C-alpha positions in Angstrom: -114.6 0.9 71.4 -117.2 0.5 68.7 -117.0 2.2 65.3 -119.6 3.4 62.9 -118.8 3.6 59.2 -120.9 5.9 56.9 -120.3 5.3 53.2 -121.9 7.6 50.7 -121.9 8.7 47.1 -123.1 12.1 45.9 -122.9 13.8 42.6 -125.0 16.8 43.3 -124.6 17.2 47.0 -127.8 15.9 48.5 -126.5 12.5 49.7 -123.3 14.2 50.9 -125.3 16.6 53.1 -127.4 13.7 54.5 -124.3 11.6 55.3 -122.5 14.6 56.9 -125.5 15.3 59.1 -125.7 11.7 60.3 -121.9 11.6 60.9 -122.1 14.9 62.9 -124.7 13.5 65.2 -123.1 10.1 65.6 -119.7 11.5 66.5 -121.3 12.6 69.8 -121.9 9.0 70.7 -119.2 6.9 69.0 -116.1 6.9 66.8 -117.5 7.6 63.3 -115.8 7.3 60.0 -117.3 9.1 57.0 -116.0 7.9 53.6 -117.0 8.4 50.0 -117.9 5.2 48.2 -114.9 5.5 45.9 -112.6 5.7 48.9 -114.1 3.0 51.0 -113.0 -0.6 50.8 -113.3 -4.0 52.5 -110.9 -3.1 55.2 -113.1 -0.2 56.2 -116.1 -2.5 56.5 -114.2 -5.1 58.5 -112.9 -2.4 60.9 -116.4 -1.1 61.7 -119.1 -2.5 64.0 -122.1 -0.9 62.2 -122.9 1.0 59.0 -125.0 3.7 57.3 -125.1 3.5 53.6 -126.2 6.7 51.8 -126.7 7.2 48.1 -128.8 8.9 45.5 -131.3 7.0 43.4 -130.3 7.4 39.7 -132.6 6.1 37.0 -134.7 4.1 39.6 -131.6 2.4 41.0 -128.6 2.8 43.3 -126.1 5.3 41.9 -123.4 3.6 39.9 -120.6 4.6 42.2 -122.4 3.2 45.2 -123.1 0.0 43.4 -119.4 -0.2 42.4 -118.5 0.1 46.1 -120.8 -2.9 46.9 -119.4 -4.8 43.9 -115.8 -4.2 44.9 -116.4 -5.1 48.5 -119.0 -7.8 48.4 -116.9 -11.0 48.2 -113.9 -9.9 50.2 -116.2 -9.5 53.3 -118.8 -12.1 52.6 -119.4 -14.2 55.8 -117.4 -11.7 57.9 -120.0 -9.1 58.7 -122.8 -11.3 59.9 -125.2 -9.7 62.4 -123.7 -6.2 62.3 -126.3 -3.4 62.3 -127.0 -1.1 59.4 -129.3 1.6 58.2 -129.5 3.4 54.9 -130.5 6.8 53.5 -131.5 7.5 49.9 -131.7 10.9 48.2 -134.3 10.6 45.5 -135.9 12.7 42.8 -139.2 10.7 43.1 -139.7 7.7 45.4 -136.3 6.1 46.1 -137.8 2.7 46.9 -135.9 0.7 44.3 -132.5 2.0 45.4 -133.5 1.1 49.0 -134.5 -2.4 47.9 -131.2 -2.9 46.1 -129.2 -1.8 49.1 -131.3 -4.0 51.4 -130.7 -7.1 49.2 -126.9 -6.5 49.3 -127.1 -6.1 53.1 -129.1 -9.3 53.3 -126.4 -11.1 51.4 -123.9 -9.9 53.9 -126.3 -11.0 56.7 -126.4 -7.5 58.1 -129.2 -6.6 60.6 -131.4 -3.7 59.5 -132.0 -1.6 62.6 -134.2 1.1 60.9 -136.3 1.3 57.8 -134.6 3.3 55.0 -134.7 7.1 55.3 -135.7 8.4 51.9 -135.5 12.1 51.2 -137.2 13.2 48.0 -136.0 16.3 46.2 -138.7 16.2 43.6 -136.1 16.9 40.9 -137.9 15.8 37.7 -136.5 17.9 34.9 -132.9 17.5 33.5 -132.0 20.9 34.9 -133.3 20.1 38.4 -131.8 16.6 38.4 -128.3 18.0 37.5 -128.5 21.0 39.8 -126.7 21.1 43.2 -129.0 19.9 45.9 -129.8 21.6 49.2 -131.5 19.4 51.7 -133.9 21.4 54.0 -132.9 21.6 57.6 -135.9 19.6 58.8 -134.9 16.7 56.6 -131.3 17.0 57.7 -132.6 16.7 61.2 -134.0 13.2 60.3 -130.5 12.3 59.1 -129.0 13.5 62.4 -131.6 11.5 64.3 -130.6 8.3 62.4 -126.9 8.9 63.0 -127.5 9.6 66.7 -129.7 6.5 67.1 -127.3 4.2 65.4 -124.3 5.6 67.1 -125.9 5.5 70.6 -127.2 1.9 70.0 -123.7 0.8 69.0 -122.1 2.6 72.0 -124.6 0.9 74.4 -124.3 -2.5 72.8 -128.0 -2.6 72.0 -127.4 -4.2 68.6 
């Protein structure tokens, strides 16, 4: 049976809500493991058949904790994940594009196969108070996360990827 791994980092709750929504939907299709970036390791990547990476964009880049996950896991799995499907979600205060590019470059190095363009949800948090505040992702945007999780889970279960 195939397995989907969702790895996320969240400091203010937005990315966590997004990852949980994707996992909730995927579980109806496939075995799904949801792990915080600090708890996930190379063995989790090797045990999965596909991935969703979800992180906030901090200072126009991937969050440090998500980057640390990639740094810690990159070489132990290099050459061992080739062709596996992935998608990504970014919780951003403005555009999220640079975080998505960073994640895509890492996935390219692992020779993963992007199966959907990045899902970027913008919170429009621009002041220090708004940036540090707990995030609540609107239901319609969580639905997009569920759709991503469902699609990746169903695709893996059917062997589409």
